[in-house]
C-alpha positions as CSV (number, residue, x, y, z in Angstrom):
1,M,15.7,6.1,4.5
2,G,15.7,8.3,1.2
3,T,13.0,10.3,-0.3
4,L,9.6,9.0,-1.3
5,K,10.5,9.4,-4.9
6,E,13.8,7.3,-4.1
7,N,12.0,4.7,-2.6
8,Y,9.2,4.5,-4.9
9,D,11.8,4.1,-7.7
10,M,13.4,1.1,-5.7
11,M,10.6,-0.7,-3.8
12,F,7.8,-2.8,-5.3
13,T,8.9,-2.3,-8.8
14,S,7.1,-5.4,-10.1
15,Y,3.7,-4.0,-9.0
16,P,1.4,-1.6,-10.6
17,D,0.8,1.9,-9.4
18,L,-2.5,1.0,-8.2
19,V,-2.9,-2.3,-6.4
20,N,-5.8,-4.1,-4.8
21,I,-6.2,-5.7,-1.3
22,V,-4.4,-9.0,-2.4
23,Q,-1.7,-7.4,-3.8
24,L,-1.5,-5.2,-0.5
25,K,-1.1,-8.3,1.6
26,E,1.5,-9.8,-0.6
27,M,3.7,-6.6,-0.5
28,L,3.3,-6.5,3.3
29,G,3.5,-10.5,3.9
30,I,0.1,-9.8,6.2
31,G,-3.2,-11.8,6.2
32,V,-6.2,-10.3,4.4
33,T,-7.9,-9.3,7.4
34,L,-5.1,-7.0,8.7
35,A,-4.7,-5.6,5.0
36,Y,-8.6,-4.7,5.1
37,R,-8.1,-3.1,8.4
38,L,-5.1,-1.1,7.5
39,V,-7.1,0.4,4.5
40,K,-10.8,0.8,6.3
41,N,-9.1,2.8,9.1
42,N,-7.4,4.9,6.8
43,T,-3.8,3.9,8.1
44,I,-2.8,3.2,4.3
45,P,-5.1,5.6,2.4
46,A,-7.2,4.0,-0.3
47,F,-10.1,4.5,-2.4
48,K,-13.0,2.5,-3.3
49,I,-14.0,1.9,-7.1
50,G,-17.2,-0.3,-7.2
51,R,-16.7,-2.9,-4.4
52,E,-13.0,-3.1,-4.8
53,Y,-10.4,-1.0,-2.8
54,K,-7.6,0.6,-4.9
55,I,-4.4,1.5,-3.0
56,P,-1.7,3.9,-4.8
57,K,1.6,2.1,-4.2
58,R,3.2,5.4,-3.2
59,N,0.7,5.4,-0.1
60,I,2.1,1.6,0.9
61,I,5.5,3.1,0.6
62,S,4.8,6.0,2.7
63,Y,3.3,3.8,5.3
64,L,6.4,1.6,5.4
65,T,8.9,4.4,5.5
66,R,7.0,6.4,8.1
67,Q,9.1,7.1,11.4
68,N,6.7,7.1,14.6
C-alpha cells in the first residue's frame, strides 16, 4: 500500500474528515457494536464531543492499512 497521504486522497472521498459511529460502521461494513468496540478500546483512535464520538478519517485509513 502507499503512504497515508496517498491512501487518504483515494479512500472514502465521499466522507467528511471527521465521521461518527454510523459512518464508521458504513465505511468498514461492520455492525454498530463492533464499531463502538473499536473506538472504545482505542483500536481506532477517536475523541468524544458531548455524547458523540468523532473519528478522524485518517485514523480509519491508518487502521485499514496497518500491517500486523
